[in-house]
Structures are given as C-alpha cells and as structure tokens.
N, C-alpha and C positions, 0 to 999 in steps of 0.2 A: 511815336514810342509805340512798339508792338506792345501786344497784353500782358503775354508773357514779362517784359522787362517792366512794366508798371508793378505788375504783383509783385516781384521781386523788389522794387524799390518801395512798395507798400508796408513790407513786410518787415516786424519788430525785431528781427532777424539782425543785426550788425553787421555779421559777417556777408549774409547774399544780398546786403547792401553795398558794401564794399565791392564783392566780385563784377556786381551789376554794374557800379560805377568805372570800374576798370575796364568793363569791356565797351560801353560807350565810349570812352576815354579814346580808346583804342581805335575804334570806327570812327569817329571823329577825326581823328589824329593822322589817320590812314588817308582821310579824304581832301584833309588840308594838303598835305603832300601830294595826295596825287593831282589835286585842280591844281598846285603850283609847276607843274610837270607837263603842262599840255602846251605849254610856250617856248616854240624852236629859239633855241640858242643861235645865234648868227655868228658861223667863224671867220667867213672870206662874205667878200662882196664888191660888188662894182656894179657901175652903170655908166651911160653914155654920155649923162649930164655932169660927171665930175669933171673938176677944175685941170683934168691932164689931156682932157680933150676940146678946151675953150677952142671956142672958133672953129670948129671943126675938123681939129687935129687928132684925127686918130691915126698914127704915126706908126711906124717902126720902132721900137722902143718904146712908145706910152706905157704908162703903168698909173693908173689912177685906183683908188678901193682901197681896200686891204687884204692879204690872204693869197694874193696870186704873184706871177713875176712878171716882168713885163710883156708885152708883146711881140713876138716877130711876126713879118708879115713878107709874102713873096708868092711868085709863082710858086706849083709844088706839082709833082708826079712827073711819072713819065710819058711822053707824048704831049707833054704840055706846050704851047707857043710861048717861050722863055723872050720872046720880042713884042707876043700883046701886050696891048695897055691896059692896064687894071687902075683900082683906085679905093683906096680906104679914107673914111670921112663919115661927120656924124651929120642925120639927118632923119629929118621925120619919117618914120613909117607907115605914117595915117593917110598917106595919099601915093602909096604904090598903084592903083588902080586908075589915078587921076581924080575921084572923089575920096571926101574927108570920110574917115572910119574912125569909129568911138563904139568899146575903148580900144586901146591899140597897147602896143607893148613901150610905146615911147614913155622915158621922162622927162619931164618939163618940154617938151617937144621934140628929142633925140632920140635917135638910136644911133648903133653901129652901123654903116652902112660899106658893102661891100660890092662892086662895079666890076665887071669883063666884058672889054671891047677888042674887037678886030680880028676875032677866033674866028676858025672852020671849021667845018663839021669834022675835016680832016685832020686838023692842028688846034683844037682850041685854046680859049685863054683859060685859066686855072688858076684866080687868087685865092690862097688862103694866107688863115691867120692863127700862129698857133699861141700858148700862153701854159705854163706850168703851174698847178697848186705848190703853194708852199710846202705846205704840208698833206700828206697823201690821204685821200679818203679814207676814214677808218668804218668798221662794219656799224651799224645804225646813222651816218649819216647822208645827207643829201648835195646831192648837186643837182642845180636848178638853172636853167637858162630859158630864156624866154627868144622867139624869130618869128618871123614875117617873110614871106616868100613874094615874088613878082611874075609877072607872066614867064611862062619857059616855054621853049619849042625843043621837042627831042633832037639829040640825046640829051638836052641840059639838066643840070641837076643841082640842087643847094640844101644844105643843111649843118650838121654838124657829128664828130667824132668824139667820145670819152677814148682816153687813149691811155697805153703803158708805154713811157718814157723810158727809156733805157739810155744816161747818159754816158755809159762805155762806148757803145754802137753810133749814139746820138740819133737812134729812129726807136718813130714813136708808133706801137704797135696796136691799131685800132682794134678796141672790145665792144663798143656798141656803137652805131650810125643812126639817126633820121634824118629823113631827107624827102623833100617835095620834088620830083621829077616832070619831067614833059611828056612823056612815057605812060603816066596816069594821072588820076583825079583825087587820090587820097596819100595821106601820106603814109610812111613804109617805114618801118624801123627793123635793124639787122644786129645779131648778136651772135653767140653761140662759137667763137674762134673765127679767127680771119687767118684765110690758106694763103691766098695771094692777090694782088691788085687784078689778076684777069680773073679769079675765081671768086673772092669778095669773101662776105660771110658764110657760114653753117646755114644759117637758118636766118630767113626774112619774114613780115609780119606785117599785113594790111591794116589799117586803123578805119575806123569810120566816121573819119574824121576829115571831112575836105581840104584838099590845100588850097591854099589861096589861090592858084595860077589857074584855077578854073573857070573862070570870070566874076564878073561884077553880080552875077546872080546868088551866087554861093554863100551860106550862111557866115562862110569864114572870111569873107572878102575883106582883105586887107588888115582883119585883127589880129590875127597871128595866135599863136598856140603858145602857153609854156611847156616844158616839160620836166619833170624830177624825176631823177632817177636816186635810187635809194640802197647802198650797199647793205643786203640783206646779212651776207657770208661774204668767207674767200669764193665761194665757188657760184653763188648767186645774187641777184638784184633785184628791184622791184620796180615798175615804171609808173608814174602817172602822166598823160596827157590830158590839157586844158585848154582846149579853142578858148578864148577870150570874149568870142560872141554868143557865145553859149556854156557856163562854165557847169550846167546842169547835165551835159553831154559828154563829160570827162571821161575816161577812159582809163583803168588800171587793169596790169600785168604783173602778175606775181609768180615767184622762182622761175625768173629766167636764169640761165646760164650765164655764167659769168668764167670766163678760162682762164684767167690771169689777173694777179695783182703785180706791183702796186696800179691801183687809180691817179694818176695825177697828171694829166694834161688833157686839156680841150684843145681839138681843132674845127675851125670854123672856113666854109669852102664855100665856094660859086663856081660849078664848074658848069660854065653857060657859053652860050654863043656869042653875048656880048650886046646885046641891045640895052638903051638905055632904061627902059622899064623893065629889066630882066633883075636889079639889084635884089640882094639878098639883106635884110635886116637882122639885128640881133639884138638884144640888153638883156638886163636885169640878173645878173649874173651872181650867182649866191650858194656857197654850201652851209648848210645847217644842223643841227645836230638836236635832238629831242631826250632830254636827259630822263634816266630811269627817278620815280617817286621820291626826295631827298629825305633821308633816316631823319636829320636833322629837324625838317618841317612835321615828318610824323610824330615824333617824340614832344616837340614844343606843341604841337596842337592836343597831344595828349595830357600835357601837363595844364595846359590853359583850362581844359575840361575840366579838372578835378580841381585845380582852383576856383572856378566858379560854383560847382557844385559844392564845394567845402565853405564858401562864402556865403551860399545860399542855407547852407544847413545852420551855420552860425547864425544868420542873421534871422533865423525861425525864431530860435532860441530866446534871440535877444528881444524878439517880438513879444513872447509867449514870458517872460522874465515884466518886459513892463505892461503887458496888459494885467497879470497877477497882482503888480504894484496898485494901480490905477484901481481893480479893485477893493484892493485891502484895506485904503483911506476913509 
C-alpha cells in the first residue's frame, strides 16, 4: 500500500477513508477482472488423434473436432497431374527425417499426413485439403495451426493458405500463405492481395526460422512450427510463428495487410514431386478468442474487497469493546 493510501486510511475523517476504500476496491476489482481474461477461449478445435481419423482414416468427408466443416480432398489447380497418386492419412510427424524429433506437432503420436507421388517437374502431383470454418473469423480471434515439412526439391512447396471462400462462385481467394519451398532454406509467408495463380501475392516476407527440409543439422529438424494468424481489424492481421524446437526464437509480425473479408476457409497443400520422404504434416487446428476484462468480475471483485474491509472494521470495534469489558471487571 502506498504512503498516500496509508495516510488516508489512518485518517480520522470517515469520508476520506470511504473514498480510499472505494479506490482500492476498484483497483482490486479491475485486477481480478483483468487476470480472468488472460486465458483464451477455444471456439473451434481439431487434431489428428480425434476418433474421426481412427486407424489413419483422414479421408474426403472426414469431420473431427468442433467448429469446422468436413474436409474436402483431391488434386488442385491448373497444371496439376490429375492422374498422379496422392495420399491422405494420419501418421507421426516426428520421424520425417528418419530420426525421432521431440518436441513435435503430433497429438498422441499422429498428425495429418499428405503425400504426393508420381509427379514430374512439368506435370506435378498437387494434393490439397480444404476445410471451412463454421463461423467466419472475427476481429480479435486467432486461427492457429501446426505444420512440419519433409525433404523437398525445387520447385516443390508445402504449406497452407487462409482463404475467403465464396459459396456462390465456389472459389476461395487466398488471403495469406506460409510455405517451405525446395528453392529456399527458410519459411516464407505471403499476403497483401492475391492477383492470379501466375503472379501470386502482392507481398512476401522471409522468416528467420529454418524450414525443416534444409537437413538434419538445422534446429527445426522435424520439430515443426506453430502459426498463429490473429485478425486485428477488417484490413489487418498479426502473425506469430513459433518453432517447436526453440520457442524463444518465435517471430511476431504486426499490422500486415488483409485485402478481403470474410476469413472462412483453410487450405493445406503439398505441391511436390512426390518422393515418400516429401510428406507434409499438419495438426492442432484451433480458433481462439481472448475476451476483454469482464465487467461482472470487476464489480464482484470490488464488492468483495469492500465487504472484507467492512468486516475488518466491525471486527476491530468488537475487539475494542471486549477489551474494555475485561478491563472493567
């Protein structure tokens, strides 16, 4: 307690004591309400260990967890080998480089796994998995996903997009993308407007986090990353990328340009040449919200503080009365 509040509480003026009591009660109430709001509320979630994917059955139409629509899977995009082989299953992401990596993105030993086979440089295999959010992402909410990538060769690429799906046209406009590519050594994210499949996004930025495909000596070997996309306004978002191997190396990017709402679809992809070691892994899909401090909690905190102070006041009077009575006997 500060010297100022102590002097007021010690004052013989009842009004000064009441003012100080109310001020302290308000501060305590605010602290209680504020601390109650630091825990994010989970609005939607799913992971590869849910019963919808039992026995490795991550299939077209699978729908685990809550808050999302079913998965749609298949080859995607123009110039993709529709006759190539692709596979969707659940498997451990911890041994993507042949050695066990811990920590990793698995839940109970599994992640969603996506493989592409029998493609060529001129006619690549390109499997993808789409999933809608039941409720579009709102300002202040975060869409989070973990991923790990295998060895890749140029021009292979693995990652995911956050999209604006239009049910009338049946087309999802990419709003954000993060990927590891065979032509680079670090994760790259792109945003700021998607012009066309040939031109791509308006802005791309290189992270300082090594992508797993760079080899067994990199800090991120097989561990994977967690990507958190937070909608800050109708035209901006914040991004946090956390490498599981070293959470202290997490990177945060703020006030990035968002071109279009709603944010309502997720697209995972493996645009690769198709060796078995070139799988893409995804897991731990969540939508969360961090609420503002609850007014009710603040009020209750203040009331509780005032009640405690009033109880102490009456307790002191009772003790004084009892002491006088003992001395008077």
